[in-house]
VOPAGU-2260 file (C-alpha; in pm, 1 decimal, decimal comma):
REM VOPAGU-2260
SITE   aa  ch    i         X         Y         Z
SITE  MET   A    0  -10241,6    7518,8  -11970,9
SITE  PRO   A    1   -9933,0    7679,8  -12084,9
SITE  GLN   A    2   -9820,8    8012,2  -11934,3
SITE  SER   A    3   -9712,3    8280,2  -12166,8
SITE  THR   A    4   -9445,4    8511,8  -12063,0
SITE  ASP   A    5   -9487,8    8728,7  -12373,9
SITE  ALA   A    6   -9829,7    8876,3  -12261,1
SITE  PRO   A    7   -9827,0    9197,9  -12058,2
SITE  VAL   A    8   -9903,2    9144,7  -11705,4
SITE  GLU   A    9  -10229,3    9349,6  -11710,1
SITE  SER   A   10  -10389,7    9116,5  -11958,5
SITE  ARG   A   11  -10351,2    8813,4  -11716,0
SITE  GLU   A   12  -10521,3    8728,6  -11404,4
SITE  PRO   A   13  -10432,5    8489,5  -11127,6
SITE  VAL   A   14  -10669,0    8193,7  -11060,0
SITE  GLN   A   15  -10616,7    7980,4  -10753,8
SITE  LEU   A   16  -10706,8    7620,7  -10702,1
SITE  MET   A   17  -10735,7    7487,7  -10338,8
SITE  VAL   A   18  -10713,5    7142,7  -10207,5
SITE  ILE   A   19  -10861,9    7117,6   -9865,5
SITE  GLY   A   20  -10852,2    6796,1   -9652,8
SITE  SER   A   21  -10619,8    6595,9   -9435,7
SITE  ALA   A   22  -10247,9    6604,0   -9489,9
SITE  GLN   A   23  -10241,0    6249,7   -9656,0
SITE  GLY   A   24  -10549,7    6328,3   -9863,3
SITE  ILE   A   25  -10398,7    6647,6   -9998,9
SITE  GLU   A   26  -10066,4    6472,3  -10069,2
SITE  THR   A   27  -10242,4    6202,0  -10272,1
SITE  ILE   A   28  -10426,6    6472,9  -10492,2
SITE  VAL   A   29  -10100,6    6682,2  -10541,2
SITE  GLN   A   30   -9907,1    6370,4  -10641,5
SITE  THR   A   31  -10177,7    6241,1  -10867,5
SITE  LEU   A   32  -10205,5    6577,9  -11055,7
SITE  HIS   A   33   -9837,8    6576,7  -11078,7
SITE  LEU   A   34   -9826,4    6225,6  -11236,4
SITE  ARG   A   35  -10092,9    6340,5  -11487,6
SITE  GLY   A   36   -9884,6    6639,8  -11588,6
SITE  PHE   A   37  -10109,5    6903,0  -11435,1
SITE  ALA   A   38   -9859,4    7054,9  -11202,6
SITE  HIS   A   39   -9529,7    7002,5  -11052,5
SITE  VAL   A   40   -9542,1    6936,5  -10677,6
SITE  SER   A   41   -9326,2    7240,1  -10602,6
SITE  GLU   A   42   -9573,1    7466,7  -10759,4
SITE  TRP   A   43   -9820,2    7416,7  -10472,5
SITE  SER   A   44   -9793,9    7611,5  -10161,8
SITE  ILE   A   45   -9695,8    7458,6   -9830,5
SITE  ALA   A   46   -9976,6    7303,5   -9633,5
SITE  MET   A   47  -10143,8    7563,1   -9424,1
SITE  PRO   A   48  -10451,7    7574,3   -9192,6
SITE  HIS   A   49  -10791,8    7618,7   -9332,3
SITE  SER   A   50  -11074,1    7780,5   -9151,2
SITE  SER   A   51  -11258,2    7441,8   -9149,9
SITE  GLY   A   52  -10990,3    7313,7   -8915,8
SITE  ARG   A   53  -10842,6    7090,4   -9201,3
SITE  LEU   A   54  -10534,1    7174,1   -9412,1
SITE  MET   A   55  -10505,5    7325,0   -9759,0
SITE  ARG   A   56  -10253,4    7377,4  -10028,4
SITE  VAL   A   57  -10309,6    7633,4  -10309,3
SITE  LEU   A   58  -10189,4    7635,0  -10668,3
SITE  THR   A   59  -10190,6    7968,0  -10875,0
SITE  ARG   A   60  -10219,3    7974,2  -11241,2
SITE  TRP   A   61  -10212,6    8285,9  -11463,7
SITE  VAL   A   62  -10480,7    8299,8  -11747,0
SITE  GLN   A   63  -10534,3    8535,5  -12026,5
SITE  GLN   A   64  -10829,0    8780,0  -11949,4
SITE  GLU   A   65  -11115,7    8781,0  -12209,7
SITE  ARG   A   66  -11160,2    9130,1  -12363,1
């Protein structure tokens, strides 16, 4: 989804997508989504610990709020 830089900040909200699993599994998903044009690899956070004991990476997208 394209991000608009023209919209006022207060009319947008952050939505976060998380991928949780092993380092190899996460990398596979991030690379697959990149190849499909969903998000560049650099848009994802670094791998960090998740409360489940596995790893996670987070992608934040900004979307228009419905009024």
